[in-house]
Structure formats: C-alpha cells, structure tokens
C-alpha positions as CSV (number, residue, x, y, z in Angstrom):
1,M,27.8,31.6,-135.2
2,N,30.4,29.1,-134.2
3,K,28.7,26.8,-131.8
4,L,30.8,23.9,-130.5
5,V,31.5,22.2,-127.2
6,F,34.2,19.8,-126.4
7,V,33.4,19.7,-122.7
8,A,31.0,16.7,-123.1
9,A,33.6,14.5,-124.9
10,G,36.3,15.7,-122.5
11,L,34.3,14.7,-119.5
12,A,33.6,11.4,-121.1
13,C,37.3,10.8,-121.6
14,A,38.1,12.0,-118.1
15,S,35.7,9.4,-116.7
16,V,37.6,6.7,-118.4
17,S,40.9,7.7,-116.9
18,L,39.4,8.5,-113.4
19,P,37.2,5.6,-112.6
20,G,37.6,6.3,-108.8
21,Q,35.3,9.3,-109.3
22,A,32.5,7.3,-110.8
23,F,29.7,5.0,-109.6
24,D,30.3,1.4,-110.4
25,L,26.9,0.2,-111.6
26,T,28.2,-3.3,-112.5
27,P,31.7,-4.8,-112.8
28,E,31.8,-3.5,-116.4
29,L,29.7,-0.3,-116.3
30,M,30.3,3.0,-114.4
31,L,28.5,6.3,-114.3
32,N,30.3,9.6,-114.0
33,I,28.5,12.8,-113.0
34,D,30.2,16.2,-113.1
35,A,29.0,19.6,-112.1
36,T,31.0,22.8,-112.9
37,A,30.4,26.3,-111.8
38,A,32.3,28.8,-114.1
39,S,32.6,32.6,-114.3
40,D,32.1,32.3,-118.0
41,Y,31.3,29.6,-120.6
42,R,34.0,30.0,-123.3
43,V,34.3,27.7,-126.3
44,G,36.9,28.2,-129.0
45,G,37.9,31.4,-127.2
46,F,34.5,33.2,-127.3
47,S,31.8,33.4,-124.7
48,L,28.5,31.6,-125.1
49,T,27.0,33.4,-122.1
50,Q,28.0,37.0,-123.0
51,G,30.7,36.9,-120.2
52,N,28.2,35.8,-117.5
53,P,28.6,32.7,-115.2
54,A,27.5,29.3,-116.2
55,L,26.6,26.0,-114.5
56,L,27.6,23.0,-116.6
57,T,26.6,19.4,-115.8
58,A,27.3,16.1,-117.5
59,A,26.4,12.5,-116.9
60,T,28.5,9.8,-118.8
61,L,27.9,6.0,-118.9
62,V,31.1,4.1,-119.6
63,H,31.7,0.5,-120.5
64,K,35.1,-0.1,-118.9
65,P,36.4,-3.1,-120.9
66,S,35.8,-1.4,-124.3
67,G,36.0,2.3,-123.5
68,V,32.7,2.9,-125.2
69,F,30.8,5.8,-123.6
70,A,27.5,7.8,-124.0
71,G,26.1,10.7,-122.1
72,V,24.4,14.1,-121.9
73,F,25.7,17.5,-121.2
74,T,23.8,20.8,-120.5
75,T,24.5,24.4,-119.6
76,N,22.9,27.8,-119.7
77,V,23.8,30.0,-122.7
78,D,23.0,33.4,-124.0
79,F,23.6,34.3,-127.6
80,G,21.3,37.3,-127.6
81,T,18.6,35.1,-129.1
82,T,15.6,33.3,-127.6
83,T,17.5,30.1,-126.5
84,R,18.9,30.0,-123.0
85,R,20.0,26.4,-122.8
86,E,22.3,24.0,-124.6
87,F,21.9,20.2,-124.5
88,D,24.6,17.9,-126.0
89,Y,24.1,14.2,-126.5
90,Y,27.2,12.2,-127.2
91,A,28.6,8.8,-127.7
92,G,32.0,7.4,-128.6
93,I,35.0,5.4,-127.5
94,A,38.2,6.3,-125.6
95,R,41.0,3.8,-125.2
96,P,44.7,3.7,-124.6
97,L,46.8,2.4,-127.6
98,S,49.9,1.8,-125.5
99,Q,51.3,2.8,-122.2
100,N,51.9,6.4,-123.4
101,T,49.4,6.8,-126.2
102,R,45.6,7.1,-126.3
103,F,42.8,8.1,-128.6
104,S,39.1,9.0,-128.5
105,L,36.4,9.4,-131.1
106,A,32.9,10.9,-130.3
107,Y,29.8,12.0,-132.1
108,V,28.0,14.9,-130.5
109,A,24.5,16.3,-131.3
110,Y,24.0,19.9,-130.1
111,D,20.5,21.1,-129.3
112,Y,19.4,24.6,-128.5
113,P,15.6,24.8,-127.6
114,K,13.7,27.7,-129.3
115,D,16.5,28.3,-131.7
116,S,16.6,25.1,-133.9
117,W,18.6,26.8,-136.6
118,V,21.6,26.7,-134.2
119,N,21.4,22.9,-133.8
120,F,24.2,20.9,-135.5
121,R,26.2,17.6,-135.3
122,E,29.9,17.2,-134.9
123,W,32.6,14.5,-134.9
124,I,35.4,15.0,-132.4
125,G,38.6,12.9,-132.4
126,T,41.8,13.1,-130.3
127,F,45.1,11.4,-130.2
128,G,47.3,11.7,-127.1
129,F,51.0,11.0,-126.7
130,Y,52.5,11.5,-123.2
131,G,51.3,14.9,-122.1
132,A,50.4,16.2,-125.6
133,T,47.0,15.9,-127.3
134,L,46.1,16.7,-130.9
135,G,42.4,17.2,-131.5
136,V,40.1,17.6,-134.6
137,K,36.4,18.6,-134.8
138,Y,34.4,18.4,-138.0
139,S,30.8,19.4,-138.7
140,D,28.9,19.3,-142.0
141,S,25.5,20.3,-140.6
142,L,25.8,24.0,-139.8
143,Q,22.7,26.0,-140.8
144,N,22.4,29.5,-142.2
145,P,21.4,32.1,-139.6
146,P,18.0,33.7,-140.3
147,A,19.5,37.2,-139.8
148,R,22.1,36.5,-142.5
149,A,19.4,35.2,-144.9
150,A,17.3,38.3,-144.3
151,L,20.3,40.6,-144.8
152,A,21.2,38.9,-148.1
153,E,17.6,39.5,-149.3
154,E,17.7,43.1,-148.2
155,L,21.0,43.9,-149.9
156,A,20.5,41.9,-153.1
157,P,18.7,44.8,-154.9
158,Y,21.8,46.9,-154.4
159,G,24.2,44.3,-155.9
160,V,25.6,43.3,-152.5
161,V,26.0,39.5,-152.3
162,I,25.8,37.8,-148.9
163,K,26.4,34.1,-149.4
164,P,24.7,31.5,-147.2
165,R,27.0,30.1,-144.5
166,P,28.7,26.8,-145.5
167,K,27.6,23.7,-143.7
168,E,31.1,22.5,-143.1
169,R,33.6,23.6,-140.4
170,L,37.0,22.2,-139.3
171,I,38.7,22.9,-136.0
172,T,42.1,21.6,-134.9
173,W,43.9,22.2,-131.7
174,L,47.0,21.1,-129.8
175,E,47.4,21.1,-126.1
176,Y,50.0,20.0,-123.6
177,N,49.7,19.1,-119.9
178,V,52.6,19.7,-117.5
179,P,52.3,18.2,-114.0
180,L,53.5,20.6,-111.3
181,P,54.2,20.1,-107.6
182,Y,51.3,19.7,-105.1
183,Q,49.0,17.9,-107.6
184,T,48.8,21.0,-109.8
185,L,48.4,20.7,-113.6
186,L,49.4,23.3,-116.1
187,N,47.7,23.2,-119.5
188,V,48.6,25.1,-122.7
189,R,46.3,25.1,-125.7
190,Y,46.3,26.5,-129.2
191,G,43.4,26.2,-131.6
192,Y,42.7,27.0,-135.3
193,T,39.1,27.3,-136.7
194,D,38.4,27.2,-140.4
195,T,34.7,28.1,-141.1
196,H,35.0,27.6,-144.9
197,D,33.0,30.9,-144.9
198,E,34.5,33.7,-147.0
199,Q,32.3,36.2,-145.1
200,A,32.6,34.9,-141.6
201,Y,34.6,37.7,-140.0
202,Q,34.6,41.3,-141.2
203,S,37.3,43.7,-139.9
204,G,37.0,47.4,-139.4
205,D,38.5,48.1,-142.9
206,G,35.8,46.0,-144.6
207,S,38.0,43.0,-145.4
208,F,36.9,39.4,-144.6
209,R,38.5,36.2,-143.4
210,S,37.2,32.7,-142.8
211,T,39.6,31.5,-140.1
212,Y,40.7,32.5,-136.6
213,R,43.0,31.3,-133.8
214,D,42.5,30.9,-130.1
215,W,44.8,30.0,-127.3
216,G,44.8,29.6,-123.5
217,V,46.8,28.7,-120.4
218,S,45.2,27.2,-117.4
219,I,46.2,25.9,-113.9
220,S,44.1,23.4,-112.0
221,K,44.4,21.7,-108.7
222,P,42.1,19.3,-106.6
223,W,41.4,20.6,-103.2
224,L,38.6,19.9,-100.6
225,G,37.1,17.3,-102.9
226,V,36.7,19.5,-105.9
227,L,38.8,20.6,-108.9
228,W,39.8,24.3,-108.9
229,K,40.8,25.9,-112.2
230,A,41.8,29.3,-113.5
231,A,42.3,29.8,-117.3
232,Y,43.5,32.8,-119.4
233,I,41.8,32.6,-122.8
234,D,42.1,34.8,-125.9
235,T,41.6,34.9,-129.7
236,D,43.1,36.9,-132.6
237,L,39.6,38.2,-133.5
238,S,39.3,42.0,-133.4
239,K,36.2,43.6,-131.8
240,A,34.9,44.4,-135.2
241,E,35.4,40.8,-136.4
242,C,33.8,39.4,-133.3
243,Y,30.8,41.8,-133.7
244,S,30.3,40.9,-137.4
245,A,30.1,37.2,-136.5
246,F,28.2,37.2,-133.2
247,G,26.5,40.6,-133.0
248,S,26.2,42.5,-129.7
249,A,26.3,39.1,-127.9
250,G,29.8,38.5,-129.1
251,D,32.7,38.5,-126.6
252,C,36.0,37.2,-128.1
253,S,38.4,39.4,-126.0
254,A,41.0,38.1,-123.6
255,T,39.7,37.0,-120.2
256,V,40.4,34.9,-117.1
257,V,37.8,32.2,-116.4
258,A,37.6,30.7,-112.9
259,S,35.8,27.4,-112.4
260,V,35.2,24.7,-109.8
261,T,34.2,21.1,-110.7
262,K,32.7,18.4,-108.5
263,S,32.8,14.8,-109.7
264,F,30.4,12.3,-108.3
C-alpha cells in the first residue's frame, strides 16, 4: 500500500506563513491548531477512508525566528484492515529564501495502531517560487504487506514469483496557486509516484507497472472564520490496478472532495 501524508507538513508550513491564526506562547514560539472535516481523505489521489468522511487535526509548534517546527497530526482511516487511525509525528524547518522564494524540509513518522507493518518514515522537501511549488517525498522504510508475503509462499510451488515490496519510494509533485477575486485561491496539482516495485499495479491484461500519476484542481475561500475547499482529484490507475494494490478497500477513481478547516 502507498501510505503517505503531506497534510502534516503542509499545516506546519501554513502556520509559519499565517502567524495571525496561531497562539503566541512567547515572543518567539507560537502554536497552531487546525481541525478539518472532509468528505474523503485522499492522499496521492487515492482514498484512505474507502471514500468515507474524515476528521483531521494537527497541532504545530513553531519557532518564529528560525522557522523550525514540530507537531502531531491524526485522522481516522480505513484500509480494510484492523487499524482505524493514523498518527503522524513531524519536525522540520520552513523558511523564505528571498521575497519570492521559500523552502521547507520535514521528517515525518507515520504510525498506524494495530497494523505496525504499515508504519514508515518519510522525508518531505519543497521549494517554492512565486505561486509555484515543487515537492519531493522519499521513504526507505516501507514494509512488505503480510498478505503479499503469504501469497508469495502460496504460489511459489507453482513457479510464480511474488517479490517482496521494495523499501524505497519516491514521489514528486508540482503545484501552482492562482489568487482569484474575493480571497479565493485556485490550486492546480500534478504528482508522480515511483514505487520501485515491478509488481505494484497489475492491469486487467496481466501486465504490471511500478508508477502512477495523480492530479487535482481545487478552489478554497475563507468565510465565516473557516476555510472552505472543494477539490477534484483523479489518478491514471484503472480499477484493476487499484484493486491489485489496495484490494477491496482501494478507491483511486475520480472524485470531488469537500472540506472545511478551522484554525485556532
């Protein structure tokens, strides 16, 4: 399974750029708390709640002079396994390089109670120039799913080789923000995931591939003290490819996700 979350690091970076929505604990420290209710929890184009609603919360402590931050993020999930919650623990730095450029680097630990084989660690880096952002996510701690190991053992006597999932994965994405009238923001995103796994996604004709693409377009606007957002999200994975990777819990099809976020 492809388990990744950029929400935590994104909220951390947002708290740096929006200090007015945070608690000033001291002249140098601030605390940002965000709560989001969403119609679905999509990461990299696929659902981590089987298309069901999610409540996402994050608390981020920021050292304002340096841009160093640390925090925790949590949400409900449903992979069709025993775990029902995700916890992310992150730390990093987000700073402007000049008036129109910025960067961030974060280390995130993902924890899924009752399903420890899903746990992994990831580095997330971004570079921004005006309204554009280039991002990279890298992990070298992915684990082999127990179901895949069992299938490999079952098919081995028949000469069918199911290789363990590689520990590495690289994700890159590019997004662009366009300010619109009435404090409305248009965001366009395109992502590319390379699992380094020759048997990651199997199509209906039996062929495999190790990569996939996702994209999305969203519009957001603050109103009544909260941030309203609607996003169209899709991937180039077929239903067969999605099922081969995520089983019956997989949902990689096009959808519209509505969300509302309150920052404290």
